[in-house]
DRENTORKOL-3810 file (N, C-alpha, C; in nm, 4 decimals):
REM DRENTORKOL-3810
@n.u->-15.6353; n.v->10.0621; n.w->-12.6210; ca.u->-15.5982; ca.v->10.1990; ca.w->-12.5937; c.u->-15.4715; c.v->10.1986; c.w->-12.5113
@n.u->-15.3848; n.v->10.2932; n.w->-12.5425; ca.u->-15.2559; ca.v->10.2969; ca.w->-12.4740; c.u->-15.2696; c.v->10.3622; c.w->-12.3378
@n.u->-15.1739; n.v->10.3317; n.w->-12.2545; ca.u->-15.1706; ca.v->10.3894; ca.w->-12.1201; c.u->-15.1280; c.v->10.5359; c.w->-12.1309
@n.u->-15.1985; n.v->10.6282; n.w->-12.0670; ca.u->-15.1711; ca.v->10.7708; ca.w->-12.0777; c.u->-15.0858; c.v->10.8235; c.w->-11.9628
@n.u->-15.0209; n.v->10.7382; n.w->-11.8903; ca.u->-14.9361; ca.v->10.7859; ca.w->-11.7815; c.u->-14.8046; c.v->10.8375; c.w->-11.8383
@n.u->-14.7498; n.v->10.9402; n.w->-11.7748; ca.u->-14.6245; ca.v->11.0014; ca.w->-11.8180; c.u->-14.5202; c.v->10.9730; c.w->-11.7115
@n.u->-14.4021; n.v->10.9450; n.w->-11.7561; ca.u->-14.2920; ca.v->10.9166; ca.w->-11.6659; c.u->-14.2697; c.v->11.0384; c.w->-11.5757
@n.u->-14.2477; n.v->11.0162; n.w->-11.4487; ca.u->-14.2294; ca.v->11.1260; ca.w->-11.3535; c.u->-14.1039; c.v->11.2067; c.w->-11.3817
@n.u->-14.0019; n.v->11.1451; n.w->-11.4404; ca.u->-13.8806; ca.v->11.2201; ca.w->-11.4745; c.u->-13.9101; c.v->11.3254; c.w->-11.5821
@n.u->-13.9989; n.v->11.2921; n.w->-11.6740; ca.u->-14.0346; ca.v->11.3874; ca.w->-11.7795; c.u->-14.1112; c.v->11.5042; c.w->-11.7201
@n.u->-14.2078; n.v->11.4762; n.w->-11.6357; ca.u->-14.2841; ca.v->11.5858; ca.w->-11.5753; c.u->-14.1957; c.v->11.6730; c.w->-11.4877
@n.u->-14.0990; n.v->11.6132; n.w->-11.4165; ca.u->-14.0055; ca.v->11.6926; ca.w->-11.3361; c.u->-13.9196; c.v->11.7827; c.w->-11.4250
@n.u->-13.8747; n.v->11.7314; n.w->-11.5387; ca.u->-13.7916; ca.v->11.8102; ca.w->-11.6301; c.u->-13.8707; c.v->11.9278; c.w->-11.6863
@n.u->-13.9954; n.v->11.9036; n.w->-11.7266; ca.u->-14.0786; ca.v->12.0108; ca.w->-11.7810; c.u->-14.1066; c.v->12.1153; c.w->-11.6740
@n.u->-14.1327; n.v->12.0730; n.w->-11.5528; ca.u->-14.1571; ca.v->12.1655; ca.w->-11.4430; c.u->-14.0341; c.v->12.2505; c.w->-11.4156
@n.u->-13.9160; n.v->12.1890; n.w->-11.4207; ca.u->-13.7927; ca.v->12.2641; ca.w->-11.3966; c.u->-13.7694; c.v->12.3685; c.w->-11.5060
@n.u->-13.7960; n.v->12.3314; n.w->-11.6300; ca.u->-13.7778; ca.v->12.4267; ca.w->-11.7398; c.u->-13.8745; c.v->12.5433; c.w->-11.7241
@n.u->-14.0001; n.v->12.5128; n.w->-11.6931; ca.u->-14.0988; ca.v->12.6192; ca.w->-11.6749; c.u->-14.0625; c.v->12.7092; c.w->-11.5571
@n.u->-14.0124; n.v->12.6514; n.w->-11.4506; ca.u->-13.9726; ca.v->12.7298; ca.w->-11.3337; c.u->-13.8534; c.v->12.8191; c.w->-11.3666
@n.u->-13.7573; n.v->12.7630; n.w->-11.4421; ca.u->-13.6412; ca.v->12.8436; ca.w->-11.4796; c.u->-13.6826; c.v->12.9604; c.w->-11.5701
@n.u->-13.7706; n.v->12.9336; n.w->-11.6655; ca.u->-13.8167; ca.v->13.0411; ca.w->-11.7550; c.u->-13.8905; c.v->13.1488; c.w->-11.6766
@n.u->-13.9721; n.v->13.1082; n.w->-11.5829; ca.u->-14.0446; ca.v->13.2047; ca.w->-11.5006; c.u->-13.9491; c.v->13.2816; c.w->-11.4097
@n.u->-13.8460; n.v->13.2160; n.w->-11.3624; ca.u->-13.7487; ca.v->13.2823; ca.w->-11.2747; c.u->-13.6582; c.v->13.3786; c.w->-11.3492
@n.u->-13.6315; n.v->13.3489; n.w->-11.4769; ca.u->-13.5448; ca.v->13.4358; ca.w->-11.5562; c.u->-13.6172; c.v->13.5587; c.w->-11.6095
@n.u->-13.7474; n.v->13.5582; n.w->-11.6100; ca.u->-13.8238; ca.v->13.6672; ca.w->-11.6713; c.u->-13.7940; c.v->13.8047; c.w->-11.6105
@n.u->-13.7902; n.v->13.8196; n.w->-11.4768; ca.u->-13.7600; ca.v->13.9532; ca.w->-11.4235; c.u->-13.6205; c.v->14.0030; c.w->-11.4622
@n.u->-13.5218; n.v->13.9123; n.w->-11.4598; ca.u->-13.3861; ca.v->13.9541; ca.w->-11.4968; c.u->-13.3800; c.v->13.9929; c.w->-11.6441
@n.u->-13.4481; n.v->13.9179; n.w->-11.7275; ca.u->-13.4508; ca.v->13.9503; ca.w->-11.8704; c.u->-13.5204; c.v->14.0843; c.w->-11.8939
@n.u->-13.6278; n.v->14.1073; n.w->-11.8223; ca.u->-13.6996; ca.v->14.2346; ca.w->-11.8366; c.u->-13.6115; c.v->14.3521; c.w->-11.7947
@n.u->-13.5386; n.v->14.3362; n.w->-11.6852; ca.u->-13.4498; ca.v->14.4450; ca.w->-11.6414; c.u->-13.3354; c.v->14.4663; c.w->-11.7406
@n.u->-13.2848; n.v->14.3570; n.w->-11.7971; ca.u->-13.1808; ca.v->14.3711; ca.w->-11.8995; c.u->-13.2316; c.v->14.4449; c.w->-12.0207
@n.u->-13.3533; n.v->14.4127; n.w->-12.0635; ca.u->-13.4132; ca.v->14.4833; ca.w->-12.1773; c.u->-13.4359; c.v->14.6305; c.w->-12.1460
@n.u->-13.4787; n.v->14.6593; n.w->-12.0231; ca.u->-13.4995; ca.v->14.7978; ca.w->-11.9820; c.u->-13.3678; c.v->14.8749; c.w->-11.9811
@n.u->-13.2636; n.v->14.8133; n.w->-11.9289; ca.u->-13.1330; ca.v->14.8802; ca.w->-11.9246; c.u->-13.0805; c.v->14.9059; c.w->-12.0651
@n.u->-13.0956; n.v->14.8083; n.w->-12.1525; ca.u->-13.0494; ca.v->14.8245; ca.w->-12.2904; c.u->-13.1271; c.v->14.9347; c.w->-12.3612
@n.u->-13.2564; n.v->14.9374; n.w->-12.3395; ca.u->-13.3396; ca.v->15.0408; ca.w->-12.4015; c.u->-13.3040; c.v->15.1795; c.w->-12.3489
@n.u->-13.2799; n.v->15.1891; n.w->-12.2189; ca.u->-13.2423; ca.v->15.3191; ca.w->-12.1602; c.u->-13.1080; c.v->15.3663; c.w->-12.2139
@n.u->-13.0134; n.v->15.2740; n.w->-12.2279; ca.u->-12.8823; ca.v->15.3110; ca.w->-12.2811; c.u->-12.8948; c.v->15.3601; c.w->-12.4246
@n.u->-12.9777; n.v->15.2958; n.w->-12.5035; ca.u->-12.9982; ca.v->15.3389; ca.w->-12.6422; c.u->-13.0637; c.v->15.4762; c.w->-12.6478
@n.u->-13.1596; n.v->15.5007; n.w->-12.5598; ca.u->-13.2251; ca.v->15.6313; ca.w->-12.5567; c.u->-13.1286; c.v->15.7419; c.w->-12.5180
@n.u->-13.0416; n.v->15.7156; n.w->-12.4200; ca.u->-12.9419; ca.v->15.8156; ca.w->-12.3809; c.u->-12.8444; c.v->15.8436; c.w->-12.4945
@n.u->-12.8075; n.v->15.7387; n.w->-12.5659; ca.u->-12.7185; ca.v->15.7569; ca.w->-12.6801; c.u->-12.7858; c.v->15.8430; c.w->-12.7874
@n.u->-12.9120; n.v->15.8142; n.w->-12.8152; ca.u->-12.9843; ca.v->15.8938; ca.w->-12.9144; c.u->-12.9939; c.v->16.0402; c.w->-12.8712
@n.u->-13.0154; n.v->16.0634; n.w->-12.7424; ca.u->-13.0228; ca.v->16.2009; ca.w->-12.6921; c.u->-12.8898; c.v->16.2733; c.w->-12.7109
@n.u->-12.7797; n.v->16.2044; n.w->-12.6853; ca.u->-12.6476; ca.v->16.2659; ca.w->-12.7020; c.u->-12.6206; c.v->16.2973; c.w->-12.8487
@n.u->-12.6579; n.v->16.2065; n.w->-12.9366; ca.u->-12.6383; ca.v->16.2298; ca.w->-13.0803; c.u->-12.7233; c.v->16.3480; c.w->-13.1262
@n.u->-12.8473; n.v->16.3552; n.w->-13.0792; ca.u->-12.9342; ca.v->16.4661; ca.w->-13.1169; c.u->-12.8798; c.v->16.5990; c.w->-13.0657
@n.u->-12.8246; n.v->16.5996; n.w->-12.9443; ca.u->-12.7683; ca.v->16.7234; ca.w->-12.8888; c.u->-12.6476; c.v->16.7691; c.w->-12.9706
@n.u->-12.5623; n.v->16.6752; n.w->-13.0076; ca.u->-12.4453; ca.v->16.7111; ca.w->-13.0881; c.u->-12.4881; c.v->16.7642; c.w->-13.2246
@n.u->-12.5880; n.v->16.7013; n.w->-13.2833; ca.u->-12.6370; ca.v->16.7466; ca.w->-13.4139; c.u->-12.6968; c.v->16.8867; c.w->-13.4042
@n.u->-12.7733; n.v->16.9111; n.w->-13.2998; ca.u->-12.8334; ca.v->17.0434; ca.w->-13.2814; c.u->-12.7257; c.v->17.1497; c.w->-13.2628
@n.u->-12.6195; n.v->17.1158; n.w->-13.1896; ca.u->-12.5107; ca.v->17.2117; ca.w->-13.1704; c.u->-12.4411; c.v->17.2410; c.w->-13.3030
@n.u->-12.4188; n.v->17.1388; n.w->-13.3830; ca.u->-12.3555; ca.v->17.1607; ca.w->-13.5129; c.u->-12.4430; c.v->17.2483; c.w->-13.6025
@n.u->-12.5727; n.v->17.2246; n.w->-13.6010; ca.u->-12.6632; ca.v->17.3059; ca.w->-13.6826; c.u->-12.6632; c.v->17.4511; c.w->-13.6349
@n.u->-12.6596; n.v->17.4710; n.w->-13.5033; ca.u->-12.6536; ca.v->17.6058; ca.w->-13.4486; c.u->-12.5266; c.v->17.6781; c.w->-13.4898
@n.u->-12.4152; n.v->17.6061; n.w->-13.4896; ca.u->-12.2888; ca.v->17.6671; ca.w->-13.5315; c.u->-12.2926; c.v->17.7049; c.w->-13.6796
@n.u->-12.3541; n.v->17.6207; n.w->-13.7609; ca.u->-12.3647; ca.v->17.6533; ca.w->-13.9030; c.u->-12.4503; c.v->17.7773; c.w->-13.9247
@n.u->-12.5592; n.v->17.7892; n.w->-13.8506; ca.u->-12.6448; ca.v->17.9078; ca.w->-13.8632; c.u->-12.5698; c.v->18.0323; c.w->-13.8175
@n.u->-12.4925; n.v->18.0194; n.w->-13.7091; ca.u->-12.4155; ca.v->18.1332; ca.w->-13.6596; c.u->-12.3127; c.v->18.1780; c.w->-13.7636
@n.u->-12.2417; n.v->18.0820; n.w->-13.8227; ca.u->-12.1423; ca.v->18.1177; ca.w->-13.9237; c.u->-12.2070; c.v->18.1835; c.w->-14.0448
@n.u->-12.3223; n.v->18.1320; n.w->-14.0845; ca.u->-12.3903; ca.v->18.1906; ca.w->-14.2004; c.u->-12.4367; c.v->18.3326; c.w->-14.1704
@n.u->-12.4874; n.v->18.3560; n.w->-14.0500; ca.u->-12.5344; ca.v->18.4905; ca.w->-14.0172; c.u->-12.4172; c.v->18.5884; c.w->-14.0061
@n.u->-12.3040; n.v->18.5426; n.w->-13.9545; ca.u->-12.1853; ca.v->18.6298; ca.w->-13.9503; c.u->-12.1394; c.v->18.6632; c.w->-14.0915
@n.u->-12.1404; n.v->18.5629; n.w->-14.1791; ca.u->-12.0999; ca.v->18.5854; ca.w->-14.3175; c.u->-12.1909; c.v->18.6875; c.w->-14.3848
@n.u->-12.3205; n.v->18.6743; n.w->-14.3646; ca.u->-12.4150; ca.v->18.7699; ca.w->-14.4245; c.u->-12.3904; c.v->18.9099; c.w->-14.3686
@n.u->-12.3647; n.v->18.9200; n.w->-14.2383; ca.u->-12.3376; ca.v->19.0505; ca.w->-14.1784; c.u->-12.2124; c.v->19.1148; c.w->-14.2346
@n.u->-12.1064; n.v->19.0363; n.w->-14.2475; ca.u->-11.9815; ca.v->19.0897; ca.w->-14.3019; c.u->-12.0000; c.v->19.1289; c.w->-14.4481
@n.u->-12.0719; n.v->19.0477; n.w->-14.5244; ca.u->-12.0967; ca.v->19.0827; ca.w->-14.6647; c.u->-12.1767; c.v->19.2121; c.w->-14.6762
@n.u->-12.2735; n.v->19.2311; n.w->-14.5882; ca.u->-12.3517; ca.v->19.3545; ca.w->-14.5961; c.u->-12.2676; c.v->19.4751; c.w->-14.5565
@n.u->-12.1744; n.v->19.4561; n.w->-14.4634; ca.u->-12.0854; ca.v->19.5675; ca.w->-14.4281; c.u->-11.9947; c.v->19.6015; c.w->-14.5458
@n.u->-11.9395; n.v->19.4985; n.w->-14.6108; ca.u->-11.8511; ca.v->19.5239; ca.w->-14.7249; c.u->-11.9269; c.v->19.5761; c.w->-14.8464
@n.u->-12.0564; n.v->19.5499; n.w->-14.8548; ca.u->-12.1318; ca.v->19.5959; ca.w->-14.9704; c.u->-12.1630; c.v->19.7452; c.w->-14.9628
@n.u->-12.1480; n.v->19.8043; n.w->-14.8464; ca.u->-12.1704; ca.v->19.9487; ca.w->-14.8324; c.u->-12.0506; c.v->20.0198; c.w->-14.8935
@n.u->-12.0777; n.v->20.1099; n.w->-14.9811; ca.u->-11.9698; ca.v->20.1814; ca.w->-15.0486; c.u->-11.8975; c.v->20.2766; c.w->-14.9548
@n.u->-11.7770; n.v->20.3179; n.w->-14.9919; ca.u->-11.7012; ca.v->20.4097; ca.w->-14.9063; c.u->-11.7689; c.v->20.5445; c.w->-14.8902
@n.u->-11.8440; n.v->20.5854; n.w->-14.9929; ca.u->-11.9128; ca.v->20.7149; ca.w->-14.9791; c.u->-12.0212; c.v->20.7080; c.w->-14.8726
@n.u->-12.0876; n.v->20.5927; n.w->-14.8616; ca.u->-12.1892; ca.v->20.5778; ca.w->-14.7570; c.u->-12.1232; c.v->20.5737; c.w->-14.6195
@n.u->-12.0103; n.v->20.5075; n.w->-14.6112; ca.u->-11.9383; ca.v->20.5014; ca.w->-14.4843; c.u->-11.8914; c.v->20.6398; c.w->-14.4431
@n.u->-11.8413; n.v->20.7155; n.w->-14.5392; ca.u->-11.7953; ca.v->20.8509; ca.w->-14.5089; c.u->-11.9110; c.v->20.9388; c.w->-14.4654
@n.u->-12.0234; n.v->20.9265; n.w->-14.5339; ca.u->-12.1403; ca.v->21.0071; ca.w->-14.4982; c.u->-12.1880; c.v->20.9702; c.w->-14.3582
@n.u->-12.1869; n.v->20.8418; n.w->-14.3283; ca.u->-12.2273; ca.v->20.7981; ca.w->-14.1946; c.u->-12.1324; c.v->20.8483; c.w->-14.0886
@n.u->-12.0049; n.v->20.8446; n.w->-14.1174; ca.u->-11.9064; ca.v->20.8949; ca.w->-14.0218; c.u->-11.9231; c.v->21.0446; c.w->-14.0009
@n.u->-11.9510; n.v->21.1172; n.w->-14.1076; ca.u->-11.9711; ca.v->21.2618; ca.w->-14.0964; c.u->-12.0933; c.v->21.2916; c.w->-14.0101
@n.u->-12.1994; n.v->21.2153; n.w->-14.0266; ca.u->-12.3185; ca.v->21.2361; ca.w->-13.9446; c.u->-12.2894; c.v->21.2090; c.w->-13.7974
@n.u->-12.2129; n.v->21.1042; n.w->-13.7702; ca.u->-12.1788; ca.v->21.0732; ca.w->-13.6311; c.u->-12.0943; c.v->21.1838; c.w->-13.5715
@n.u->-11.9955; n.v->21.2315; n.w->-13.6463; ca.u->-11.9097; ca.v->21.3385; ca.w->-13.5951; c.u->-11.9887; c.v->21.4672; c.w->-13.5737
@n.u->-12.0802; n.v->21.4983; n.w->-13.6655; ca.u->-12.1640; ca.v->21.6175; ca.w->-13.6479; c.u->-12.2487; c.v->21.6056; c.w->-13.5217
@n.u->-12.3059; n.v->21.4879; n.w->-13.5006; ca.u->-12.3889; ca.v->21.4678; ca.w->-13.3818; c.u->-12.3052; c.v->21.4807; c.w->-13.2557
@n.u->-12.1837; n.v->21.4290; n.w->-13.2582; ca.u->-12.0962; ca.v->21.4409; ca.w->-13.1413; c.u->-12.0571; c.v->21.5853; c.w->-13.1152
@n.u->-12.0303; n.v->21.6608; n.w->-13.2214; ca.u->-11.9938; ca.v->21.8015; ca.w->-13.2055; c.u->-12.1095; c.v->21.8830; c.w->-13.1494
@n.u->-12.2318; n.v->21.8485; n.w->-13.1879; ca.u->-12.3482; ca.v->21.9210; ca.w->-13.1366; c.u->-12.3711; c.v->21.8910; c.w->-12.9886
@n.u->-12.3342; n.v->21.7709; n.w->-12.9464; ca.u->-12.3543; ca.v->21.7331; ca.w->-12.8074; c.u->-12.2417; c.v->21.7788; c.w->-12.7153
@n.u->-12.1281; n.v->21.8114; n.w->-12.7732; ca.u->-12.0146; ca.v->21.8494; ca.w->-12.6910; c.u->-12.0393; c.v->21.9831; c.w->-12.6242
@n.u->-12.0011; n.v->21.9965; n.w->-12.4978; ca.u->-12.0205; ca.v->22.1246; ca.w->-12.4313; c.u->-11.9239; c.v->22.2306; c.w->-12.4855
@n.u->-11.9622; n.v->22.3532; n.w->-12.4695; ca.u->-11.8810; ca.v->22.4637; ca.w->-12.5219; c.u->-11.7782; c.v->22.5066; c.w->-12.4180
@n.u->-11.6966; n.v->22.4164; n.w->-12.3755; ca.u->-11.5922; ca.v->22.4534; ca.w->-12.2805; c.u->-11.4540; c.v->22.4284; c.w->-12.3412
@n.u->-11.4472; n.v->22.4488; n.w->-12.4693; ca.u->-11.3184; ca.v->22.4304; ca.w->-12.5366; c.u->-11.2237; c.v->22.5413; c.w->-12.4927
@n.u->-11.0973; n.v->22.5075; n.w->-12.4799; ca.u->-11.0030; ca.v->22.6122; ca.w->-12.4407; c.u->-10.9886; c.v->22.7190; c.w->-12.5491
@n.u->-10.9660; n.v->22.8429; n.w->-12.5052; ca.u->-10.9572; ca.v->22.9539; ca.w->-12.5997; c.u->-10.8157; c.v->22.9845; c.w->-12.6341
END
């Protein structure tokens, strides 16, 4: 049967590697946390920009629909509406017109 003793230089090397790996773990964890946080902030900024663009598109579409509905009203309807407004204003005006 062979001798099962291990050279002390080998055990020292393995111990040093294990110690270094254990010592690097907190720094690696913090690096991973920082990288993850930076990615999350980037995603939040991209989502905010996208939401703003979508809001602007909805605003433009609603303005377009409003303008189209105004233009779709015929001139006779506009005239009738104007006449109603003027009649209402004349009824509300006080009777202190100069004679």
